[in-house]
KOLBAVO-711095 format. One line per 3 residues: for each residue x, y, z of N, C-alpha, C. Coordinates in steps of 0.05 Angstrom, whole numbers, padded with zeros to 5 digits. Example, Ala and Ser with C-alpha at 12.3 -4.5 7.8 and 13.67 -1.06 7.14 Angstrom:
<recs>
00264 -00114 00156 00246 -00090 00156 00264 -00066 00156 | 00257 -00045 00142 00273 -00021 00143 00258 00001 00157
</recs>
This chain:
<recs>
00066 00292 00181 00047 00302 00161 00061 00321 00142 | 00076 00340 00153 00091 00359 00136 00110 00345 00118 | 00123 00324 00129 00143 00308 00113 00129 00295 00089
00105 00284 00094 00090 00271 00072 00083 00290 00051 | 00073 00314 00059 00065 00335 00039 00090 00344 00023 | 00112 00347 00036 00137 00355 00022 00145 00335 00001
00143 00309 00009 00150 00288 -00010 00131 00288 -00034 | 00105 00293 -00028 00085 00294 -00050 00091 00317 -00069 | 00099 00341 -00057 00106 00364 -00074 00130 00357 -00091
00150 00345 -00080 00174 00338 -00095 00167 00318 -00118 | 00150 00300 -00112 00141 00280 -00133 00126 00294 -00155 | 00109 00313 -00148 00094 00328 -00169 00113 00344 -00186
00132 00358 -00174 00152 00373 -00189 00167 00356 -00208 | 00175 00332 -00198 00191 00313 -00214 00175 00304 -00238 | 00149 00297 -00233 00132 00287 -00255 00128 00309 -00276
00123 00334 -00267 00120 00356 -00286 00145 00360 -00302 | 00168 00358 -00290 00194 00361 -00304 00197 00340 -00325 | 00191 00315 -00318 00193 00294 -00337 00175 00298 -00361
00150 00307 -00355 00130 00312 -00376 00139 00334 -00395 | 00149 00356 -00383 00159 00378 -00400 00183 00370 -00417 | 00201 00354 -00406 00224 00345 -00420 00216 00327 -00444
00196 00310 -00440 00186 00292 -00461 00174 00309 -00484 | 00158 00330 -00476 00145 00347 -00497 00167 00361 -00513 | 00187 00372 -00500 00209 00386 -00514 00223 00367 -00533
00228 00342 -00524 00242 00323 -00541 00226 00317 -00566 | 00200 00313 -00563 00183 00308 -00586 00183 00331 -00606 | 00181 00356 -00595 00181 00379 -00613 00207 00383 -00627
00229 00378 -00613 00255 00380 -00626 00259 00360 -00649 | 00250 00335 -00644 00252 00315 -00665 00235 00321 -00689 | 00211 00333 -00684 00193 00340 -00706 00204 00362 -00723
00218 00381 -00711 00228 00404 -00725 00255 00399 -00738 | 00270 00379 -00729 00297 00375 -00739 00297 00362 -00766 | 00318 00367 -00782 00322 00354 -00808 00338 00329 -00804
00327 00307 -00814 00339 00281 -00809 00363 00277 -00827 | 00385 00269 -00816 00408 00261 -00832 00412 00231 -00828 | 00421 00217 -00849 00423 00188 -00849 00451 00180 -00843
00454 00161 -00824 00480 00149 -00819 00484 00127 -00840 | 00508 00117 -00844 00512 00095 -00863 00494 00071 -00857 | 00490 00065 -00831 00473 00042 -00824 00445 00047 -00833
00435 00072 -00828 00407 00079 -00836 00404 00078 -00867 | 00425 00088 -00881 00424 00087 -00910 00422 00059 -00920 | 00437 00040 -00908 00435 00012 -00916 00407 00001 -00910
00396 00010 -00887 00368 00000 -00881 00348 00011 -00901 | 00352 00036 -00910 00334 00047 -00930 00336 00032 -00956 | 00361 00026 -00964 00365 00011 -00989 00353 -00017 -00986
00355 -00029 -00963 00342 -00055 -00959 00312 -00053 -00962 | 00301 -00031 -00950 00272 -00027 -00952 00263 -00024 -00981 | 00279 -00009 -00997 00274 -00006 -01025 00275 -00032 -01040
00294 -00049 -01032 00297 -00075 -01045 00272 -00092 -01039 | 00262 -00090 -01015 00237 -00104 -01008 00214 -00094 -01025 | 00213 -00067 -01028 00192 -00055 -01045 00194 -00065 -01073
00218 -00068 -01084 00221 -00079 -01111 00210 -00107 -01113 | 00216 -00123 -01093 00206 -00151 -01093 00175 -00151 -01091 | 00164 -00133 -01076 00135 -00132 -01074 00122 -00128 -01101
00134 -00112 -01118 00123 -00106 -01144 00132 -00126 -01166 | 00147 -00146 -01158 00156 -00167 -01177 00143 -00194 -01172 | 00122 -00194 -01156 00109 -00220 -01150 00101 -00234 -01175
00110 -00259 -01178 00103 -00274 -01202 00122 -00269 -01225 | 00141 -00251 -01223 00160 -00244 -01244 00187 -00254 -01236 | 00200 -00270 -01253 00227 -00281 -01247 00245 -00275 -01270
00271 -00276 -01266 00290 -00274 -01288 00291 -00301 -01302 | 00298 -00301 -01328 00299 -00326 -01343 00319 -00345 -01331 | 00313 -00370 -01333 00331 -00391 -01323 00358 -00388 -01337
00379 -00388 -01321 00405 -00386 -01333 00415 -00358 -01337 | 00398 -00338 -01332 00406 -00310 -01336 00427 -00302 -01315 | 00448 -00289 -01325 00469 -00279 -01307 00472 -00249 -01310
00470 -00235 -01288 00472 -00206 -01288 00501 -00197 -01293 | 00506 -00184 -01315 00533 -00175 -01321 00534 -00144 -01323 | 00514 -00131 -01311 00511 -00102 -01314 00534 -00088 -01300
00541 -00096 -01276 00562 -00082 -01261 00551 -00059 -01245 | 00569 -00040 -01238 00561 -00018 -01221 00545 00004 -01235 | 00547 00004 -01262 00532 00025 -01277 00519 00011 -01301
00498 00024 -01312 00486 00016 -01337 00485 00040 -01355 | 00485 00034 -01382 00485 00055 -01402 00459 00052 -01418 | 00447 00076 -01423 00422 00077 -01439 00427 00094 -01464
00418 00085 -01486 00419 00100 -01511 00391 00105 -01521 | 00385 00130 -01528 00360 00138 -01540 00365 00152 -01566 | 00349 00144 -01588 00356 00155 -01614 00331 00153 -01633
00325 00175 -01645 00306 00175 -01667 00321 00169 -01693 | 00316 00145 -01704 00332 00135 -01727 00318 00140 -01754 | 00297 00156 -01755 00285 00167 -01779 00275 00146 -01799
00250 00139 -01797 00237 00122 -01817 00254 00096 -01822 | 00260 00082 -01801 00277 00058 -01804 00259 00034 -01809 | 00259 00025 -01834 00240 00004 -01842 00254 -00020 -01854
00240 -00043 -01853 00251 -00067 -01866 00243 -00067 -01896 | 00251 -00088 -01910 00246 -00089 -01939 00219 -00102 -01945 | 00203 -00109 -01925 00178 -00123 -01929 00155 -00104 -01927
00135 -00108 -01944 00111 -00091 -01944 00091 -00101 -01924 | 00084 -00084 -01905 00062 -00091 -01887 00036 -00084 -01901 | 00019 -00104 -01907 -00005 -00099 -01923 -00025 -00081 -01908
-00022 -00078 -01882 -00041 -00062 -01867 -00032 -00033 -01863 | -00009 -00027 -01874 00002 00001 -01872 00008 00011 -01900 | -00006 00031 -01908 -00003 00042 -01935 00014 00067 -01934
00040 00063 -01940 00058 00086 -01941 00081 00078 -01960 | 00088 00096 -01978 00108 00090 -01998 00135 00082 -01986 | 00143 00096 -01965 00169 00090 -01954 00169 00063 -01940
00147 00056 -01928 00145 00030 -01915 00142 00007 -01935 | 00126 00012 -01956 00119 -00009 -01975 00144 -00021 -01988 | 00163 -00004 -01995 00186 -00015 -02009 00213 -00012 -01995
00212 -00003 -01969 00237 00000 -01955 00255 00021 -01967 | 00243 00044 -01975 00258 00064 -01989 00279 00077 -01971 | 00301 00087 -01984 00322 00103 -01971 00335 00087 -01948
00339 00061 -01952 00351 00045 -01931 00379 00035 -01939 | 00390 00045 -01961 00416 00036 -01970 00437 00040 -01948 | 00450 00019 -01940 00472 00019 -01921 00464 00027 -01893
00439 00034 -01888 00432 00045 -01862 00432 00023 -01840 | 00425 -00002 -01848 00425 -00023 -01828 00453 -00028 -01818 | 00472 -00030 -01837 00500 -00035 -01829 00511 -00011 -01813
00503 00013 -01819 00511 00036 -01804 00500 00035 -01775 | 00475 00028 -01773 00462 00025 -01746 00477 00004 -01730 | 00482 -00018 -01742 00497 -00040 -01728 00524 -00029 -01718
00538 -00015 -01735 00564 -00004 -01728 00561 00015 -01704 | 00540 00032 -01705 00536 00052 -01683 00529 00038 -01657 | 00512 00017 -01659 00504 00003 -01634 00528 -00012 -01622
00546 -00021 -01638 00570 -00034 -01627 00588 -00013 -01613 | 00590 00011 -01625 00606 00032 -01613 00593 00042 -01587 | 00567 00044 -01587 00553 00054 -01563 00555 00034 -01540
00552 00008 -01546 00554 -00013 -01526 00535 -00007 -01502 | 00510 00000 -01508 00491 00007 -01488 00477 -00018 -01477 | 00470 -00017 -01452 00454 -00039 -01440 00425 -00038 -01448
00415 -00014 -01452 00387 -00011 -01460 00386 00008 -01484 | 00372 00001 -01505 00370 00017 -01529 00341 00024 -01534 | 00334 00050 -01536 00307 00059 -01542 00309 00074 -01569
00294 00063 -01589 00295 00075 -01616 00267 00085 -01624 | 00267 00109 -01635 00242 00120 -01645 00242 00119 -01676 | 00218 00119 -01687 00214 00117 -01716 00225 00091 -01727
00221 00070 -01712 00231 00043 -01720 00206 00026 -01727 | 00207 00011 -01749 00183 -00002 -01758 00170 -00021 -01738 | 00185 -00040 -01728 00173 -00058 -01708 00196 -00074 -01694
00189 -00085 -01671 00209 -00097 -01655 00220 -00123 -01666 | 00204 -00136 -01683 00214 -00161 -01696 00238 -00155 -01714 | 00237 -00132 -01727 00259 -00124 -01744 00284 -00119 -01728
00281 -00106 -01705 00303 -00100 -01687 00315 -00126 -01676 | 00298 -00144 -01669 00308 -00170 -01658 00323 -00185 -01680 | 00314 -00184 -01704 00328 -00197 -01726 00356 -00185 -01730
00357 -00159 -01729 00383 -00145 -01732 00402 -00154 -01709 | 00391 -00155 -01685 00408 -00163 -01662 00417 -00192 -01665 | 00399 -00210 -01674 00407 -00238 -01677 00427 -00242 -01699
00424 -00227 -01721 00441 -00231 -01744 00468 -00217 -01741 | 00468 -00193 -01729 00492 -00176 -01730 00504 -00169 -01703 | 00489 -00174 -01681 00499 -00167 -01654 00496 -00191 -01635
00503 -00215 -01644 00498 -00239 -01628 00513 -00240 -01602 | 00536 -00226 -01600 00553 -00228 -01577 00549 -00204 -01557 | 00529 -00188 -01563 00525 -00164 -01546 00504 -00168 -01524
00492 -00191 -01523 00475 -00198 -01500 00447 -00187 -01501 | 00437 -00177 -01524 00410 -00167 -01525 00391 -00190 -01528 | 00374 -00193 -01508 00355 -00215 -01508 00327 -00208 -01500
00323 -00182 -01492 00297 -00173 -01483 00287 -00150 -01501 | 00264 -00153 -01512 00253 -00135 -01532 00224 -00128 -01526 | 00216 -00104 -01533 00188 -00097 -01529 00181 -00072 -01546
00155 -00070 -01553 00145 -00045 -01565 00114 -00044 -01561 | 00102 -00024 -01572 00073 -00020 -01570 00064 -00012 -01598 | 00065 -00031 -01617 00062 -00025 -01645 00035 -00013 -01653
00037 00007 -01670 00012 00019 -01681 -00002 00000 -01699 | -00029 00002 -01700 -00044 -00016 -01718 -00046 -00005 -01746 | -00037 00020 -01750 -00041 00032 -01777 -00017 00050 -01786
00005 00049 -01771 00027 00066 -01779 00053 00050 -01775 | 00075 00060 -01786 00100 00044 -01786 00122 00055 -01769 | 00118 00079 -01758 00140 00091 -01742 00133 00086 -01712
00146 00067 -01700 00141 00059 -01673 00165 00065 -01655 | 00161 00062 -01629 00182 00064 -01609 00188 00036 -01598 | 00213 00028 -01600 00220 00000 -01592 00243 00001 -01572
00246 -00021 -01557 00267 -00023 -01537 00280 -00050 -01539 | 00306 -00051 -01537 00320 -00077 -01533 00340 -00073 -01510 | 00344 -00095 -01496 00358 -00093 -01470 00373 -00118 -01464
00396 -00114 -01450 00410 -00137 -01438 00397 -00144 -01411 | 00383 -00124 -01400 00372 -00126 -01373 00343 -00135 -01374 | 00335 -00153 -01356 00307 -00163 -01357 00286 -00141 -01356
00266 -00144 -01372 00243 -00125 -01372 00219 -00138 -01359 | 00201 -00121 -01350 00177 -00131 -01337 00152 -00123 -01351 | 00132 -00112 -01337 00106 -00105 -01348 00110 -00081 -01367
00098 -00082 -01391 00098 -00059 -01408 00070 -00047 -01407 | 00069 -00021 -01404 00044 -00006 -01403 00040 00008 -01429 | 00022 -00003 -01446 00018 00009 -01473 -00005 00029 -01472
00000 00053 -01484 -00020 00074 -01482 -00034 00079 -01508 | -00032 00061 -01527 -00044 00065 -01554 -00074 00068 -01554 | -00088 00056 -01535 -00117 00058 -01534 -00127 00083 -01520
-00109 00099 -01509 -00116 00122 -01493 -00123 00146 -01511 | -00144 00161 -01505 -00151 00185 -01519 -00142 00209 -01502 | -00127 00227 -01515 -00117 00250 -01500 -00129 00276 -01512
-00130 00297 -01496 -00143 00322 -01505 -00125 00339 -01522 | -00138 00355 -01539 -00124 00375 -01556 -00139 00401 -01553 | -00129 00418 -01536 -00142 00444 -01530 -00124 00467 -01538
-00134 00485 -01555 -00117 00506 -01565 -00135 00529 -01576 | -00122 00551 -01582 -00136 00574 -01595 -00127 00575 -01624 | -00146 00574 -01641 -00141 00574 -01670 -00126 00599 -01677
-00103 00596 -01691 -00086 00619 -01697 -00098 00638 -01718 | -00117 00629 -01734 -00129 00646 -01754 -00155 00659 -01744 | -00172 00643 -01732 -00198 00653 -01723 -00198 00664 -01695
-00178 00656 -01678 -00178 00664 -01650 -00198 00648 -01633 | -00211 00628 -01645 -00231 00613 -01630 -00218 00591 -01613 | -00230 00585 -01591 -00222 00563 -01574 -00230 00537 -01587
-00211 00519 -01589 -00216 00493 -01602 -00212 00470 -01582 | -00229 00450 -01585 -00226 00426 -01568 -00229 00402 -01586 | -00208 00386 -01587 -00208 00361 -01602 -00197 00339 -01584
-00198 00315 -01594 -00186 00292 -01580 -00171 00275 -01601 | -00151 00260 -01591 -00136 00242 -01610 -00127 00217 -01595 | -00126 00196 -01610 -00115 00170 -01600 -00098 00156 -01621
-00092 00170 -01643 -00078 00158 -01665 -00048 00155 -01660 | -00036 00172 -01644 -00007 00171 -01641 00003 00164 -01613 | -00016 00155 -01596 -00008 00149 -01569 00005 00121 -01566
00006 00106 -01588 00021 00081 -01588 00051 00087 -01585 | 00059 00112 -01592 00087 00120 -01591 00095 00129 -01562 | 00078 00121 -01543 00084 00125 -01515 00080 00098 -01501
00099 00089 -01485 00095 00066 -01468 00114 00068 -01445 | 00108 00053 -01424 00126 00050 -01401 00131 00021 -01395 | 00155 00015 -01385 00161 -00013 -01380 00179 -00015 -01355
00175 -00035 -01339 00192 -00039 -01316 00218 -00052 -01324 | 00240 -00041 -01313 00267 -00052 -01318 00278 -00062 -01291 | 00283 -00088 -01290 00292 -00100 -01265 00323 -00105 -01267
00338 -00085 -01257 00367 -00086 -01260 00380 -00107 -01243 | 00372 -00108 -01218 00382 -00128 -01199 00362 -00130 -01176 | 00369 -00146 -01156 00350 -00150 -01134 00345 -00125 -01118
00362 -00105 -01120 00359 -00081 -01104 00352 -00056 -01120 | 00352 -00058 -01147 00348 -00034 -01163 00331 -00039 -01187 | 00311 -00022 -01191 00294 -00023 -01214 00285 00005 -01221
00274 00008 -01245 00263 00034 -01253 00242 00030 -01274 | 00225 00050 -01277 00205 00051 -01298 00216 00067 -01321 | 00218 00055 -01345 00228 00068 -01369 00204 00075 -01387
00203 00100 -01396 00182 00109 -01415 00195 00116 -01441 | 00187 00103 -01463 00195 00110 -01490 00176 00131 -01501 | 00187 00152 -01513 00171 00175 -01521 00177 00183 -01549
00155 00188 -01565 00157 00202 -01590 00132 00218 -01593 | 00133 00244 -01586 00110 00261 -01586 00104 00272 -01614 | 00081 00283 -01617 00072 00294 -01642 00092 00315 -01653
00098 00313 -01678 00116 00332 -01691 00101 00357 -01700 | 00116 00377 -01707 00104 00401 -01720 00102 00425 -01702 | 00101 00448 -01715 00098 00474 -01700 00069 00481 -01700
00063 00504 -01687 00036 00514 -01687 00020 00505 -01662 | -00002 00520 -01657 -00017 00516 -01632 -00029 00488 -01630 | -00039 00477 -01652 -00052 00451 -01652 -00032 00429 -01645
-00009 00429 -01658 00011 00408 -01652 00022 00411 -01624 | 00026 00436 -01615 00035 00440 -01587 00014 00429 -01567 | -00011 00434 -01574 -00033 00424 -01556 -00034 00393 -01556
-00028 00381 -01578 -00027 00351 -01579 -00005 00341 -01561 | 00019 00354 -01562 00041 00345 -01545 00034 00350 -01515 | 00022 00373 -01510 00015 00379 -01482 -00005 00359 -01471
-00024 00351 -01488 -00044 00331 -01479 -00031 00305 -01473 | -00011 00297 -01490 00003 00272 -01485 00019 00273 -01460 | 00032 00296 -01455 00049 00299 -01431 00032 00299 -01406
00009 00313 -01407 -00009 00313 -01384 -00018 00285 -01377 | -00023 00269 -01397 -00031 00240 -01392 -00008 00226 -01378 | 00017 00229 -01389 00040 00215 -01377 00044 00224 -01348
00041 00249 -01343 00045 00259 -01315 00024 00246 -01296 | 00000 00243 -01307 -00021 00229 -01291 -00013 00200 -01285 | -00002 00187 -01305 00007 00159 -01300 00029 00158 -01279
00048 00177 -01281 00070 00177 -01262 00060 00182 -01233 | 00040 00199 -01231 00028 00204 -01204 00017 00178 -01193 | 00005 00162 -01210 -00006 00136 -01202 00016 00118 -01193
00037 00116 -01208 00060 00099 -01201 00072 00107 -01175 | 00075 00134 -01170 00087 00143 -01146 00069 00140 -01121 | 00043 00139 -01126 00025 00132 -01104 00029 00103 -01095
00034 00086 -01114 00039 00058 -01108 00066 00055 -01094 | 00086 00071 -01102 00113 00069 -01091 00126 00096 -01093 | 00127 00111 -01071 00136 00139 -01072 00166 00141 -01079
00181 00118 -01077 00209 00118 -01083 00215 00109 -01111 | 00195 00106 -01128 00199 00094 -01154 00216 00111 -01172 | 00236 00099 -01184 00253 00112 -01203 00239 00112 -01230
00239 00135 -01243 00226 00138 -01270 00245 00152 -01289 | 00246 00141 -01313 00264 00153 -01334 00248 00155 -01360 | 00246 00179 -01371 00233 00184 -01397 00254 00189 -01418
00252 00176 -01441 00273 00179 -01461 00260 00179 -01489 | 00269 00198 -01505 00259 00198 -01533 00258 00225 -01545 | 00242 00227 -01567 00239 00251 -01583 00213 00265 -01574
00216 00288 -01560 00193 00302 -01550 00183 00323 -01571 | 00198 00327 -01592 00191 00347 -01613 00184 00374 -01600 | 00198 00380 -01579 00194 00406 -01565 00221 00415 -01554
00226 00441 -01557 00251 00453 -01548 00250 00457 -01518 | 00273 00461 -01505 00274 00463 -01475 00256 00486 -01464 | 00253 00507 -01479 00238 00530 -01469 00208 00529 -01476
00199 00508 -01489 00171 00506 -01498 00153 00501 -01474 | 00128 00510 -01478 00108 00507 -01457 00104 00477 -01449 | 00102 00460 -01470 00096 00432 -01464 00120 00418 -01450
00144 00425 -01458 00167 00413 -01445 00170 00422 -01416 | 00166 00448 -01412 00167 00458 -01384 00146 00445 -01367 | 00123 00439 -01378 00103 00424 -01363 00112 00396 -01356
00128 00384 -01374 00139 00357 -01368 00158 00358 -01344 | 00174 00379 -01343 00193 00381 -01321 00179 00386 -01294 | 00158 00403 -01295 00146 00410 -01269 00116 00410 -01272
00104 00432 -01283 00076 00433 -01288 00059 00432 -01263 | 00069 00444 -01241 00054 00444 -01216 00045 00416 -01208 | 00062 00397 -01213 00056 00369 -01208 00076 00358 -01188
00067 00338 -01172 00086 00325 -01154 00107 00309 -01168 | 00103 00304 -01194 00122 00289 -01210 00141 00308 -01225 | 00166 00308 -01217 00184 00327 -01229 00208 00313 -01242
00216 00323 -01266 00238 00312 -01280 00260 00332 -01283 | 00284 00323 -01288 00308 00341 -01290 00320 00339 -01317 | 00323 00362 -01330 00338 00363 -01356 00366 00371 -01349
00385 00352 -01353 00413 00356 -01345 00431 00367 -01366 | 00420 00375 -01389 00436 00387 -01410 00431 00417 -01412 | 00451 00432 -01421 00448 00460 -01425 00431 00466 -01449
00417 00488 -01449 00400 00496 -01472 00415 00498 -01498 | 00442 00502 -01496 00458 00505 -01520 00467 00479 -01532 | 00458 00456 -01520 00465 00430 -01531 00442 00422 -01550
00449 00415 -01575 00429 00410 -01596 00431 00381 -01606 | 00408 00371 -01617 00407 00343 -01627 00396 00341 -01656 | 00387 00363 -01668 00374 00361 -01694 00378 00387 -01709
00382 00385 -01736 00388 00361 -01752 00417 00351 -01748 | 00422 00326 -01754 00447 00313 -01747 00472 00326 -01758 | 00469 00336 -01783 00493 00347 -01796 00498 00377 -01790
00478 00390 -01779 00481 00419 -01771 00461 00425 -01749 | 00465 00414 -01725 00446 00417 -01704 00441 00446 -01696 | 00414 00453 -01693 00407 00480 -01686 00386 00481 -01664
00376 00459 -01655 00358 00458 -01633 00358 00430 -01620 | 00348 00429 -01596 00346 00403 -01582 00317 00396 -01578 | 00310 00372 -01587 00282 00362 -01583 00283 00333 -01572
00307 00323 -01566 00310 00296 -01556 00321 00297 -01527 | 00312 00279 -01510 00318 00281 -01482 00321 00253 -01469 | 00337 00252 -01448 00336 00230 -01428 00332 00244 -01401
00309 00239 -01389 00300 00254 -01365 00295 00236 -01341 | 00312 00237 -01321 00306 00222 -01296 00287 00239 -01278 | 00270 00225 -01263 00255 00239 -01243 00272 00245 -01219
00261 00259 -01199 00277 00266 -01176 00289 00242 -01161 | 00273 00220 -01160 00283 00196 -01147 00308 00184 -01161 | 00309 00186 -01187 00330 00173 -01203 00353 00192 -01209
00349 00217 -01205 00370 00237 -01211 00397 00231 -01197 | 00395 00222 -01172 00419 00217 -01157 00437 00195 -01169 | 00424 00177 -01184 00439 00155 -01196 00452 00161 -01222
00446 00185 -01234 00458 00193 -01259 00488 00198 -01255 | 00505 00184 -01270 00534 00188 -01268 00540 00216 -01278 | 00556 00231 -01263 00562 00259 -01270 00575 00260 -01298
00565 00279 -01314 00574 00285 -01341 00572 00261 -01361 | 00556 00241 -01354 00553 00218 -01372 00531 00223 -01393 | 00513 00241 -01388 00492 00247 -01408 00503 00264 -01430
00504 00253 -01454 00517 00266 -01476 00503 00262 -01502 | 00506 00281 -01520 00498 00277 -01548 00522 00265 -01562 | 00517 00244 -01579 00540 00229 -01590 00540 00230 -01621
00565 00231 -01631 00570 00227 -01659 00586 00200 -01661 | 00575 00182 -01676 00590 00157 -01681 00605 00157 -01707 | 00599 00177 -01724 00612 00178 -01750 00617 00208 -01756
00629 00213 -01780 00630 00241 -01789 00602 00251 -01795 | 00599 00277 -01797 00572 00289 -01799 00557 00279 -01824 | 00570 00275 -01846 00556 00266 -01871 00545 00238 -01866
00562 00220 -01855 00554 00193 -01851 00532 00192 -01829 | 00536 00208 -01808 00516 00209 -01787 00489 00217 -01798 | 00488 00237 -01816 00463 00246 -01827 00451 00225 -01846
00468 00209 -01859 00457 00188 -01876 00442 00168 -01860 | 00452 00162 -01836 00438 00143 -01819 00412 00153 -01808 | 00412 00178 -01798 00388 00189 -01785 00390 00220 -01783
00367 00233 -01782 00367 00262 -01780 00370 00273 -01751 | 00368 00255 -01732 00372 00263 -01704 00399 00252 -01694 | 00410 00264 -01673 00434 00254 -01660 00425 00238 -01635
00439 00217 -01629 00432 00200 -01606 00441 00212 -01580 | 00428 00204 -01558 00436 00211 -01531 00444 00186 -01516 | 00464 00188 -01499 00471 00166 -01481 00473 00177 -01453
00468 00160 -01433 00471 00167 -01405 00477 00142 -01389 | 00492 00145 -01367 00498 00123 -01350 00486 00128 -01322 | 00478 00106 -01309 00466 00108 -01283 00478 00086 -01265
00482 00094 -01239 00490 00075 -01219 00468 00054 -01214 | 00475 00029 -01210 00455 00008 -01208 00447 00002 -01179 | 00446 00022 -01163 00435 00019 -01136 00423 00046 -01127
00403 00045 -01110 00391 00070 -01100 00410 00086 -01084 | 00412 00111 -01090 00428 00130 -01074 00408 00147 -01059 | 00408 00145 -01033 00389 00160 -01016 00397 00188 -01013
00381 00207 -01023 00386 00235 -01021 00362 00248 -01007 | 00368 00264 -00986 00347 00277 -00971 00337 00301 -00986 | 00310 00304 -00988 00299 00328 -01001 00281 00343 -00982
</recs>
């Protein structure tokens, strides 16, 4: 009898020990910071590849398309200042658009610059329409591989944001029908003002870029409202708040989504609206990788920066170190003749780099 009781006591002690050991193991795993082995990193990249395919259902690359991107891709973003063709759009009444004013030699200069840049993706602001860009590519850049084009053209204005790419593009999200808020305090009366606007949101769009079977990102072309003062700042802030809301939606669909915003924000790095773009108490955060002392405007005597290429936290790891730069393709006089802004270029690795946060 005593022997049986002793055995039962030993069994109870053993069970309690096993139970306590299991609890400790669970707590330790919960509190520890996970580090990825090379095998786990590969598994994560494979999972991301599957996620990319999930969002590409029904989308294929063109028959005969060959991926020549390599290990990195280059992006160019540039406000090319009222870049118009020689044809009058009867639905847009503007002197510069009607007759193609101030375009002497600018097309040939742009072609020269694009050849020197040799970018895989080109995002241009203040460009009349994507048909014009495609015609330039067909006529003057036939060997550079640009075959994918998109924009979100305004119904009543001629300065649009356009994209051309060697890399296949997917769904474009056009925001021209969206109405955004304009909330500010009138500088003269001190009164609180509330307005809305939908006239310039065509200059915002997002598009899926399918680099390869394992890597994709969402590219947003940006040209925010120009001008100083509370009202213009409020217009930009309203546009940025809308964009951040869209990005939250995209990240809810895929928390690993790479997002890149590129264009003319018409806001300096220290401005309220740009700081909201970077953070703004939002789960969507972007990184400005240039020093505040780097300027993009005006081209012949730069004194501030209002142009940006901004990766989100997910895409930041793929930015090639020191590749984000302001570029001069010509001497300052010639550069200013082409456009009043300086272009930005950046390179990104064409596969997900898993970084623990």
